[in-house]
N, C-alpha and C positions, 0 to 999 in steps of 0.2 A: 474253405469256400472262397472262390475268387471274388474280389470287389467288383461292384457294378461298373461298367464302362462309363467314362466321362462323356458328356455331350460334346458334339463337334463345336469348334470355336465359332463357326459362323452362326450357330443356333443359340449361342449364349446371348440373351437379351436382357437389357435393363429397361424396365417399364417406368415411364414417367407419368405417374397418375395425376389427374386433374385436382386442383385445389377447390374442393367443393364449397368451402366457406366463401371464397371470393366470387365464385359463380353464383352463389345464393345472393350475395350483395348486388350483383348485376340484375338479378331477377327482381329483387325488392325495389331497386332504384328505378328500373324501367317499367314496372307494372303500372304505376299511375299514368304514364304516357301512353301505354297500350290501351288502357281503359278509356282515356280521354279521346284517343284516335278512333276507337270503335264506336264511341258515342257521337262524335261530331262529324266524322267523315261522310256518313250517309246523308247528312243534312245539306251538303253542298253550299256552305255559307261563304262564298266568295273569298273575302280577305282571310278567313280562318284557314283556308287551304294553304296559303303562304306560311302561316304560323306552323301548320303541321309539317310542312316540308323543311323549314329552317330549324325548328326547335324540337318538335315531337319525334321526328324520324330517328335522330340519334338515340333517343330514349327507347323507342320501339326496337331498334337494332340491339341495344344492350339487353333488353328483356329476352329476345329470342336467342342471343348468344349465350346468356346465362342459363336459359332453360335447356338448350341443347348440351351445354357443358355438364349440367347436373345429370342428364341422361347418359353421359359417357360417350357422346358422339366424337369429341376431339380427344386425341391422345398422341403420345410420342413414345417411340421405342428406339433404344440405342443398341446397335449390334456391336458387341465388344470385339468380335473376331476381326472384321474388316473396318471397324470404326466408322460406321455409317449411321446417321440419324434418320429415322423414318417418321414422317408426318402422316398420321392416320385419321381418316374420317369415315364414320359408319363402319369401322372395322377394316377398311381397305387402305392400302398405302397410296396416298395421293402425291407425295413428294419425298425425295430423299436428298440428304446433304452429306457430302459435297455433291453439287450438281454437275451437269455436263461442262467439261472444260476445266474443272477444279480438281485438285488432287487430295486435299485433306481439309479437315475442320480443326480450328484452333480456338482456344479461349484466351482472350487478351483483356485484362482489367475487368473480368467478370462478364464480358460480352462475347458472343459467339460469332465467328467469322469462318468463311471458306476461302482457301488460299490456293494460288497457282504456284508452280515451281519458280516463276520469275519474280515472285514476291508480291504481286498484286493481290489484293483482298477484296472481299465483298461481305457486307454485314448480313447475317441470317436473322431475319426479323421474327423473334419469338417473344411472346408475352410471358416472361418468366413468373410474374405474379399470379398467373392462372395455372401454374404447375406446382405440385406438392413440394414444399420447401425441402423436406428431407430427401426426396428423390433427386431434386436439382443439386443438392449438396453432394450426393453420391456421384452424380453425373460429372460434376466439375472435378471430382477427385480422380475419376478414371479416364476422363477425356484428355487427349494429349495437349499439353500447354504449348504455346508458341516458343520455339527455340530462341534463345538469346542471340542477338546479332551485334557485332561491334558497331558502335556509333561511327558513321562516316564523318570525315572532316569536310564540312560544308563550307563553301565560300558564299557569303551573304553580300548582296548588293543592296545598300540602303538608299533611302530617298535623301535628297538634299533638302533638309528641313527648313533652311532659311528661305530658299526660293519657293518652296511649297507654301510656307507661311505668307509670303508676299502675294502668291496667287489667291490664297484665301481672303486676304485683306481686300484685294481688288474685286473678287467675285461677289462678296456680300452686298455692296451697294448696287452692283449691276443687277443682282437678283431682285433686290427690293424695288428698284426703279422699274424693272421689267414687269414685276408682279403688279405694281401700282398702275402702270400704263395699260397692262393687259386687262385688269379688272375694269378699268374705266372704259376701255374700248369695247369690252364685252357688253357693257350696259348701255352705251350711247352710240356705238357704231355697228355697222353690218359685218357679217362674217367675211365678206370679200374686201373690206377696207384695208388700206395700206397700214394704218395705225395698228390694227389688230395683229397682223402678221409680224410687223416690225417689233412690237412690244413682246410678242410671244417668243420670237427668236432670241431677243435680249434676255428674257426670263430663263429660257432653256439653257443658253450659254452660261449665264451666271450660276444657275443651279448646278449644272454639271461640274463647273469649275470648283464650286464650293464643296460639293459632295465628294469629288475625287481628292481634293486637297485634305479634307477632314479624314478621309480613309487613309491617305498616305501618312498623315501625322499620327494617327492612332496605331497603325501597323508598323511603321518605321522601316521594315524590310520589304523591298519590292519583290525579290525572288532569291532563292538559294540554288547553288549549283553543286552537284555531287561529282567530283572529278573521277571517281572510281567507275561509276556507271554512265557518266556523261549525260546526266539527267538534270533538268531544271524544274524546280518546285516553286510554285507561286500560288497566290490567291486570286480568285475570280474578282474582276473589277467591281461588281455590284453585289453578288451573293456572299462573297468572302470565303467560299469553299476552296479547300486546298486542292490543287491539280498538279499533276506532274507531266512533263513533256520530254521527249516524245512518247505518246501513249502506244504507238505501234512499234513492235520490235524491229520492223524493216526500215524505220525512219532513223535519221541521224541529225545531229545539229552541226551546222557549218557556219563559220563566220566569214564575211566578205569585207576585205580591207578597202574596197573601192566604194562601198556604201555605208560602212560602219554598222552593219545589221547582221543579226544572227538569224539564219534561215532554218526551217524544218525541211529536210530533203528526203523525199520518198525514194523507194527502191528504183523507180523508173526515171529518177533524176529531176522530177518536178519539185520546184522550190516554193515555199510559202514564207512570207515575212513573219518573223516571230518576235524578236526584240530589237529595238533600234537604240543606238546611243542617244541619250537624252540629257538635256541640261537639268532635268529634275532628279537625276541620279548623282550620287557622290562619285567624283572623278576617280578617287583612289580605289574605291571598290570595283568600279567598272574596269579600270586598268588591270587589277589583280585577276579579275574574271577572264579578260581577254588573254592575258599572259598565260594563264593556266590552260585555256583552250588551245593556244598555239603550242604549248609544250607537249600536248598529246595529239597534235596534228602533223602528218608527214610533210605537207607542203602548204603553209599558210598563204603563200602568194606565188605568182609565176614571174620570176625575174626575166626581163626581156633581153638584157645583155647587149642592147643596141646603143651606139654612141651618136646616132643621128638625131636631129631635132624631131620632137614629137609635137604634133599639133592636135588640139582638141577643138572640135567643131561644136556648133550649137544644134540642139535638137529643135529643128524648125517647127515641127508639128506641135510639140509640147509648149514651147515658148509662144508660138503664134496663137494657139488656142487660148492660153491663159490671158495673153495681152488683149485679144479680141473680146473675150467675155468680160474681163475686168473693165476695160475702157468703154465697152458697149453699155454695161450696166451703169457705170458712172454717168455716161451721157444721158441715159434714160432717167436716172434719178434727178439730174440737174434740170432737164426739160420738164419733167412731170412733178416738180416741187409743188405740193398742194398749197404751201404758204399758210398752213393751219396754225393758229395761235397756240401757244403753249411751249414753255421752255423745254420740258423733257422730251416732247415729241421732236422738236427741232434738233435737240441734242443727239438723240438716237438716229435721226435721219442724216445728220451731218457725219456721224461716225460711219454709217453704212456707205455713204457716198465716198468719203475719203478712203475707206478700205478698198473699195472697188477700183478707184482711180489709181491709188498707189500700187496696188497689186498689178494692174495692167501696165503701168510705167515700168515697174521692176522687171516684168517679163519682156517688155519691148526693148529694154536696153541691150541685151545680148544679140538681138536681131540686127543691130546696126552693122555688125561685122560677123561674117560667116565663120571665120577662124578666130575664135575668141581668145585662145590661150596657146602659147608656144613654150616648150621646155627644152632647154639646151643642156644635155647631160655633161658635155665637155666643160662648160663654164659654170654649171650649177646655178642657173638663173632661170626665172620664169618671166615671160613677157605677156602682159595682158593687153588685149585689143591692139594688135600691131598696126601701125600706120597712123596713129594719132600723135599729136604734139604733146600730150600729157606725159608725166613721168610714169611709165608703165613697166619699168624694169625692176624686178625684185631679186635679191634683197636690196632694199633702198638704203639711202644714206643713214649710217648709224647702226645698221644691222650686219651681222656677220655671215649668215647663211640662211637657207630655206629648208624646212623640214616638212615631211608628210606624216601626219599622225595616223597610225593604224587604229587608234581607239575611237576617233570620231570622223575619220575620212575627210579631214580638212587640212589646208596648207597654211603653214605659219612661217614668218620670218623671225629669226632668233638673234638677239644681241649677244655680246660676249659674256654678259653676266647671267644669261639664261632667260631673260625676259622675252616673251613671245607676243606677236601680234598677228592676228588672222588676216589672210589675204582676201580681198573682196571678190570671191569667185562663187557665182551662183551655181553650185554643183547640180542642183535639180534640173537645170535647163541644158546641161551638157550632154553630148552624145555618149551613151553608156559604153560602147566599145572603145572609143577614144579615151574616155576617162579611165577605163580599166588599164589600158596601155600606159597612160600617164602615171597612174598610181604605182604600177609595177616598176616603171623606170625610176621613179622617185625613190622607192624603197631600195632598189638595187644600187642606185647611185649612193645613197646614204650608207649602205653596208660596205660598199667598196671604199669609201672615204674612211670608214671606221677601221677597216683592216689595214690600209696603207698608212693611216695616220696623217694624211694630207688634209689641209683645210678645204672646205667646200668652196 
């Protein structure tokens, strides 16, 4: 007699029965809340309605969930043939895992995930304590585990802990003074008073500085870089959740030597600023990160190959607007000085006035000369503000050459012993096109001198 045929693989099912004991606990725990709600809700007792919404409602929900679970409304089934997990309600399939866009389900550290081919995962939210423990153990034994992957060699960029610690030391007193002044202004001043908003801004600035510095000191690592996939992994500034960039496969990361910034570049060429070289990061880690990005990039810069002088003009719109706003606000603060007694208010008021005036003066300086900077590739020198009687030719006395740093997009003059000093160039107020040509010419000139062995 022939043996009976085996069932089709697609029809082989593993039933995950409910844990009736835990469902019964939910019913017992939620029953008093349900009785209390049924007794008090028809009375319409004003304040009690808020108590019902905030406290009693979760208990009522637990009661109904436990009751429906005891009746067998919720259940799971795993199809062994195509490795699909079915979520059932009232006997009908309401959801399947993996969902649309995902390829498989995996168990990692006892938790269930659905995964795509590119490696991105999403957690499958299942209350395993409401499933029979024996059935869940069998499911973990037959479900496919996550295949082991070789650990990538990540480049980590850490915070400069010394500078971050100084930021924390400076932020704490600003926060306390701002909080004290704000609480005082809230009690004795109107909402539209200058003291209220000035103290509020001081409190917010100090609080953000303290919070971000504490986060940096606790995490130590700002972000990690995977050279194999060219992906940056970092934590969210406030939530601390780990994120990886770029999230879209059509995007790529690109570093600009003219701005010292990593950009996220979309398929249509649109760029968004992502990471900028910062004094809060360790210089050696940042240099290793940029060197690795250059090693996997076909053309990190565009050498100009021109021996003619390159002139960098000032961006009149940007410098003029900052100068007008800064000097204008400083004038308004000086004219409208309320003269209110109190040391801390006068202290904050003086800081705000000085910040506006100094920012306006700093932006107005480049406006004195349209052509702010000139670079002569033949002689390897930079002239700042041509036409003045000041010493504006670099490298200056005691320095051997000038260098353009591809790591922070700044220009330095270098001594024979390697000591460097930054040139006073307000890069943010320069014309972007001119600055790009200047950066390319500086890098090309430096490479040419390195190949020929001639001094700059």
